C-alpha positions as CSV (number, residue, x, y, z in Angstrom):
1,X,0.0,0.0,0.0
2,X,2.9,2.4,0.8
3,X,4.4,1.7,-2.6
4,X,1.2,2.5,-4.3
5,X,0.8,5.8,-2.5
6,X,4.5,6.6,-3.2
7,X,3.9,5.9,-6.9
8,X,0.9,8.1,-7.0
9,X,2.8,11.0,-5.3
10,X,5.6,10.6,-7.9
11,X,3.1,10.8,-10.7
12,X,1.4,13.8,-9.2
13,X,4.8,15.6,-8.9
14,X,5.5,14.8,-12.5
15,X,2.2,16.2,-13.7
16,X,2.7,19.3,-11.6
17,X,6.1,19.8,-13.3
18,X,4.5,19.4,-16.7
19,X,1.8,21.9,-15.8
20,X,4.4,24.4,-14.6
21,X,6.4,24.0,-17.8
22,X,3.3,24.6,-19.9
23,X,2.4,27.7,-17.8
24,X,5.9,29.1,-18.4
25,X,5.5,28.5,-22.2
26,X,2.2,30.3,-22.2
27,X,3.6,33.2,-20.2
28,X,6.5,33.5,-22.7
29,X,4.1,33.4,-25.7
30,X,2.0,36.1,-24.1
31,X,5.0,38.4,-23.8
32,X,6.0,37.8,-27.4
33,X,2.5,38.3,-28.8
34,X,2.0,41.4,-26.6
35,X,5.2,42.9,-28.0
36,X,4.3,42.1,-31.5
37,X,0.8,43.6,-31.1
38,X,2.3,46.8,-29.7
39,X,4.4,47.2,-32.8
40,X,1.6,46.3,-35.2
41,X,-0.8,48.6,-33.6
42,X,1.5,51.5,-34.2
43,X,0.9,51.1,-37.9
44,X,-2.6,49.8,-38.3
45,X,-4.2,50.7,-34.9
46,X,-8.0,51.0,-35.1
47,X,-8.5,48.5,-38.0
48,X,-6.7,45.8,-36.1
49,X,-8.5,46.5,-32.9
50,X,-11.9,46.4,-34.8
51,X,-11.1,43.0,-36.3
52,X,-10.0,41.6,-33.0
53,X,-13.1,42.9,-31.2
54,X,-15.3,41.4,-33.9
55,X,-13.5,38.0,-33.5
56,X,-13.8,38.2,-29.8
57,X,-17.5,38.8,-30.0
58,X,-17.8,35.6,-32.1
59,X,-15.8,33.7,-29.5
60,X,-17.6,35.1,-26.5
61,X,-19.1,32.3,-24.3
62,X,-22.9,32.2,-24.2
63,X,-24.5,33.6,-21.1
64,X,-26.2,30.4,-20.3
65,X,-23.1,28.2,-20.9
66,X,-21.2,27.2,-17.8
67,X,-17.9,26.2,-19.6
68,X,-15.3,27.8,-17.3
69,X,-12.4,27.0,-19.7
70,X,-14.1,28.9,-22.6
71,X,-14.7,31.9,-20.4
72,X,-11.1,31.9,-19.2
73,X,-9.8,31.6,-22.7
74,X,-12.1,34.5,-23.9
75,X,-11.0,36.7,-21.0
76,X,-7.3,36.0,-21.5
77,X,-7.5,36.6,-25.3
78,X,-9.5,39.8,-24.7
79,X,-6.9,41.1,-22.2
80,X,-4.0,40.2,-24.4
81,X,-5.4,41.8,-27.6
82,X,-7.3,44.8,-26.4
83,X,-5.2,45.8,-23.3
84,X,-1.5,44.9,-24.0
């Protein structure tokens, strides 16, 4: 029984490490995309923001839907593109 618990703890630690690595990758991509958007917006500003806002409206989670992941994704994309 102790071996089983130990194996589960090791697997949990491995999964936590994988999740942390993914989180770091996402954070790095956010920095890159934000920087790119800042440079692009200097040239095409309002047109780009309008297209992004239109796309975000299509992606917006329905009010009756309770999909937390979709809502998080929508909020992060909105924050990233409209408020860099």
